[in-house]
N, C-alpha and C positions, 0 to 999 in steps of 0.2 A: 468482850464486845457483843452486846446483845442486838437482837433484831429491832429495826425501827419500822413504825407503821406510818403510812401516808394516806391522806384522804384521796378520794377518787379524782379530785380536781387539782391535786398537787403533783408537780413533776420535781423529783429530786435533782435532775439535771436537765437543762434545756436541750432542745434539738440542736441548736447552734453550737453549744459547748461540746456535745458529743461528736458532731461531725468535724468541728475544728480540731479536736484532739486526734481524731482518726486520720485526718489529713496531715497533722503535724508529725505523727510517728513515722518512723522508717527503720529499716534494719541498719542500726548504727554500726558503722565500720571502724570508727575511731572514737574512743572514749577519752575523757579527761581524767587521768588517774589521780588528780589532786582534789576531785570533788566527790566525796562519799555521800551515799544516801543516808539521810538522818534517821535516827532510830525509830521515831514515830511513823515515818513514811514506810520504812521497811517492815515494821510490825503490821501495818495495814496490808502490804503486799503479801506477807506471809499468810495472813488470814484469807486473802483472795485465793491462795492455793488450797488452804484447808477447806474453803467453802466451794471449791470447784465441783460441778456435777459429774456423775459417772453412772454408767449403766447399772441398774439395780442398786445404786448407791454403794457399790462395793469398794470404791476408792483403792484400786489395785496399784498403789504407788508409794514411793518415798521421794521427797524432794531434798536433795543434798545441797545445802547452801554453803558455798565456799568463799571465805573472805581471807583466809590465811595466805599471805603473799607467796610463801614457798610452794604451797600446794597449787595455787593458781599458776605459778610459773611452770610447774611440772605438767599442767594440762595443755600448755601451748604446743609442745611437740606432738601430743596426741590429738591436736586439732589442726594438723597439717600446717603448723606454723602461724595460724591466725592469732593475732595479738589480743583480740577482744577479751579473752579469759583473764589475762593478767592486768589489762588496763582498766577494766570495769570495776565498779564498787563491789557488787555481789554477783557471783556466778552460780546459777542454779542448774543442777543436774537432775533431770527427770528420769527416775528409775521405775521400771515396771515390776510387779510381782509375777514371777514366772510360775507356770503350772498351778494356777489358782485352785485350791481344793477346800476340803471340809474345815481345815484348821482356820483358814482365813474367814470362811463363812461363819463359823462359830464365834470368832472374834467380832465380826460385824453384828451378828445377832445379839451378842452380849452387850455391845455398845448401844444398840437400838433399845434393848430392854432397860438399860440404865437411863438413857435420855428420855424415853417415852414413859418411864415408870410403869412398865408392864413386866410380866414374867417371861423368861425365854420360852417356856412351853407354849405360851399364847402365840408365838411366832413360828410354830412348827410348820404350818402350811407355807409360809414365806420361805423358810429354810429349804423345804422340799422342792419348791419351785425353782429356787436359786440353784440348788445342786443339780437339778434336772437340766437347766440351761448350760451350766458349766460342763457337765458330763457329756452332753450332746456336742458341744463345741470341741471338747477334747477328742471325742471319737472321730470328729470330722477334720481334725488336725488344724483347727483355727483358733484354739483357745488363746494362745499367747498373742496372736495378731489382734484378736478382739480386744484384749486388755491393753495392748499398745495404743489402740485407737483412743482409749479413754485418756491416756497420758496427753495426747494432743489437744483434747478438750481443755485440760488444765493449763497447758501452755498458752492456748489462745486467750483464755480468761486472764491469765497473768499479764500478758502483753497489753491487752485492752485496759486493764486496771492501771497498769503502770503509765500508760499514755494519759489517762484521766488525771494522774497525779503529776504530770509533766516530767516523768522519768523515762529515759530512753532504754530500749532493749534491742537485742539482736539474737534471734533464734539461730541455733547452730546444729545442723545435722552433719556438717562436714567434720566429723570427729571419729575417733577409733574407739567404739564402745568398750571393747575388751580391755584396752589400755586404761580407759577411765575407771573401769571396775577395779583394776589392780591398784591404781593410785588412790582411790577413795575407799578402799577396803570392802568393796561390794563383791569381789570375786569369791566364789564358794558360798555365797549367801543365796537367799531366795529372790534377790532383787538384781536387776541388770539395767545398765544405762541404755536409754533410748535416744535422748536428745538433750542439748544444753541450751541455756539462755543467759546471755550477759545482760546485766542491768546497771545503769549508772547515768552519766550525763555526757552528752556529745561534746567532742572537742570543738573549739571555736573554728578550727581550720578543716573540719570534715566537710569536704566538698559535696558529699552525698546528701547533706542536710538541706541544701537548696535545690536539689535536683527535682524536677517535676515528677509527681507520682503518675505512673502509667497504668491505667486500668481500662478494660473494655468498657464500652458505653453500657449504661444501665439496661437498655432494651436488648442488649446482646447476651446478658447473663441472667436477667430476672424475667421469669415467665409468670404472668398473672393469669390464673384460670378462674 
């Protein structure tokens, strides 16, 4: 799926469509297990994850997509009994790369060289700058926290893109990450569960779907300077 270009006078999505879909979305508590996400729509959502921005472009994550019914069922007890994991079409586990170091940076630089058609040596200054930032964060004890923040950027993009496709989501922090790691085979690897997100279609009788969205007034949260 390649990049598309638009003229300065062309909007790919109208203001009305954008705001309508953001008003439409909510944290879906009850999914319809009989309505799977079709392959083309899911492929687009997967690409929204791949295309998510991250600090220095490091992409310190893996996205574990769970559709196997037995595995989804095992995630429910590790989600404090919340049924979304098993009732949804696709359950995405957002895992962070812990203790980010030179091996990951080398991998990123190698991919940059491949995509940009340059030599890795030409990216030496970029690599040095990146390692300097990571080492400073590690010394200050905030490296893993910094990288976890990147995961939430991907989560937000995923939910917004799903809403634009008319697909429901429910972000879930009420989970036991260590148990998720065991179930998904992440335990003992460089990656660890941070948050989950169920995706699918709301059940017709989910009363939360018609509940009014409660937000502070614009002037209470937006400061224009």
